[in-house]
C-alpha positions, 0 to 999 in steps of 0.5 A, a space after each residue: 465421653 458417652 458421645 464417642 461411644 455412640 459415634 463408634 456405635 455408629 461406625 459398626 454394619 448398621 445390619 446389627 441393629 435390625 429388629 427381629 425378622 420373621 422370615 429370612 429370605 434369600 435373593 435365590 429364594 426369592 426368585 424361585 418364589 416368584 418364578 412359581 408363584 407369581 400370577 403373571 408369570 403363571 399366566 403367561 405360560 397358560 398362552 404357550 400351552 393354548 397353543 400346544 391345543 391348536 397344534 394337536 388340533 391342526 394336526 387332527 386333519 389327518 384323522 380318518 373321517 368316517 360317515 355313515 348315512 341312511 334313507 327310507 322313502 315311500 312315494 306315489 308319482 303321478 304320470 303324464 296324461 295318464 290317469 295310472 300313479 307309479 308308486 314305490 319305495 327306496 331303502 339305502 345304507 352307505 358308508 365311506 372312510 375318507 383320509 387326507 394325505 401330506 400331498 394334499 390329496 384325499 383319499 377315500 373309500 365307499 360302499 353304497 347300497 340302494 334298494 328300489 321296488 316300483 309298479 312301474 317294475 314288476 321286480 324289485 332290486 338291490 344296486 351296490 357299489 364298492 369304490 376308491 376316490 382320489 382327489 389330488 391338487 395339483 398347483 394349488 394347495 399342493 404338498 406337505 408345507 401347504 397341508 399342514 401350513 395351519 399346523 406350522 402357524 401354530 407351532 410357531 406362534 408356540 415358540 414364539 409365545 414360549 420367547 414372551 414367556 422368557 420375556 415375562 421371566 426375564 421381566 420377573 426376575 429383574 423385578 425381583 432383584 431390585 425390590 430385593 435390595 430396595 428392602 435391604 437399601 430402606 431397612 439399612 436407611 432406617 437403622 441409620 434413622 434410628 441411630 441418628 435419632 439415639 445420638 440426638 437423644 444423647 446430645 439433648 440429655 448431655 446439653 440438659 445437664 450442661 444447661 442445668 449446671 451453667 455450662 451452656 445457655 438455655 437456647 441449647 436446649 431447643 436446638 437439641 430438642 429440634 434435632 431430636 424431633 427432626 430425627 424421629 419424624 425422618 425414623 417414623 417415615 423410614 419405618 413406614 418406608 420398610 413396611 410399604 416394601 415388604 408389602 411389595 415384595 410379599 406380592 410379587 413373591 405371592 407370599 401369605 401375609 400371615 409369614 410377618 416381617 422379611 428379612 433380606 439375607 444376601 448383601 449387594 455385590 460390590 466386585 467390579 464385573 469384568 465386561 466384554 463389550 462385542 461379548 455382550 452385545 452379541 448376547 443381547 441379539 438371542 434376547 427373548 424379545 428379538 427371539 420372539 420376532 424372529 419367530 414371526 418372522 418365520 411366520 409370516 415368510 410361511 404365510 407368504 410362500 403359501 399365499 403365493 402357492 395360492 394364487 396358482 390356478 386350482 388344477 384338481 386331478 381326480 380318479 376312481 374305480 369301483 366295482 357294481 352289482 346289480 340283482 334282485 337278490 343282495 346276496 348275489 348282488 354283493 357276489 357280484 361286486 365282490 367278483 367285480 363283474 361290473 368294473 368302472 374307472 375313471 380320470 379326471 381333471 378340473 380347472 378352477 381360476 378367478 379371473 383378475 385373481 385380485 383376492 389372492 394376490 392382495 393376500 400375498 402382497 400384504 403378507 409379503 408387506 408384513 414380512 418385511 416390516 418385521 425384518 425391519 423391526 428386528 433390525 431396529 432392535 438388534 440396533 436398540 439392544 446394542 445401544 442399551 448394552 454400552 449404556 449399561 456397561 457405563 452404568 456399571 463403570 459408574 456404580 462402582 465408582 460411586 461406591 468408592 466416593 461414598 464410602 470415601 464421604 462417608 470416612 470424611 463425614 465420620 472424622 469430622 464429626 468426632 472434630 466436632 464432638 471434641 470442639 463441642 466439649 471444649 465449648 468451640 462448638 454449638 449443639 446446633 453444630 454438632 447436630 447439623 455435622 452428624 446430619 452430614 454423616 447420616 447423609 454421607 452413611 445414606 449415600 453409601 448404601 444407595 451407591 452399594 445398591 444402585 451398582 447391584 441395580 446397574 448389575 442387573 440392567 447389565 444382565 437383563 438387557 443381554 438377555 443373561 438374568 434367568 441363566 445368571 440366577 439358573 432359571 431355565 424354561 423348555 418347551 415341555 413346561 408349557 406341553 405339562 401344563 396342557 396335559 394337566 388339563 381334563 
């Protein structure tokens, strides 16, 4: 009768025997903590923030550049064939302001002032000029795309980095789900071991009483004692496995050890997921790792186009207009400049082209090879993703069937144990027979737990290979997350 009572207890959900837990943790909370606190995830976002710094640094090419120069000299120069030396003093103060335009042109305005006084000239004088200068490339390095090449490279690198962050996030969320349900599984199996030990100890107690009463031979006590000791060892191993897994989950979630033990609140899902293979394959084509490679392809295509332009001759158009002044009084000199008494202008062309042009040509060839290589890698990833989706769908179907098989196996094992307990009570089964059958039930219960968790892991794998997992768990990453991190640096 006592064995039957224990057997009925065994059929109850094993969670009823969970020890008191310090911290109750839902799956959603675990994922949120990992996303916010996991060091690998946080570190990956710094790469995107660094590329934001590169973007803004490269945009600085449009910052106006102001230059100021001043110089004073006092020199005595000997004259060839004459004992007389020429002494002179000179002073200059100049200022320039230049600006790069999106066309690739550089426009600058300069204001130069020179003062000269020599013994060969009885007059000291000021010479000033105010001018505007334009340098515009016509073939090479012309246009917005060429001018902003480094800005666009940094931008595409940032986008690719965000996709790497998304991939890291996807991996982390999958890892949290797997480790979370693993902790659930180990706790359930530990409780199965605990009940198994309690039952073995009860069998030992009853066997000792029946041996003492002369109903059973003394040998049965040894069988019962061996069964109890074996189950005690299994329980110790199960306790250790739970403690180790709690540490794994704590590290993943960056939880303080002071939080104590962890209790999983959410049960693994058991409902069959309705899957459309074509839709799943299309979703997988938008996974972060594939999007990252597509960003890289954009980058290499941009570089190829830029290298193609750089293989052109370097034809530069220059133009300038100036107003000059010359007078021994500085203010009259400036008046001449302002009134444009001495205007001047010029235009010109400058052609540079390395004969053979091997450097530019091979830069272009190398960039084209990299572009074609990346395109092939994208095709390979897309084909692999389709294969992974099909395998994940098969995993879902098999995992769901295994739940049904494990449930039926546990039910048969329960009925079998009942039968052997009745046989034992009437002397048709030995204590070892009962212990063996009870061990079979413990294995069946363990298989039941593993089947449920295995199906949960199959769901995780499916959503991981389709790239849907973060969205399923309510996780979304935007470019502004990296920008906030960039702005937070002081």
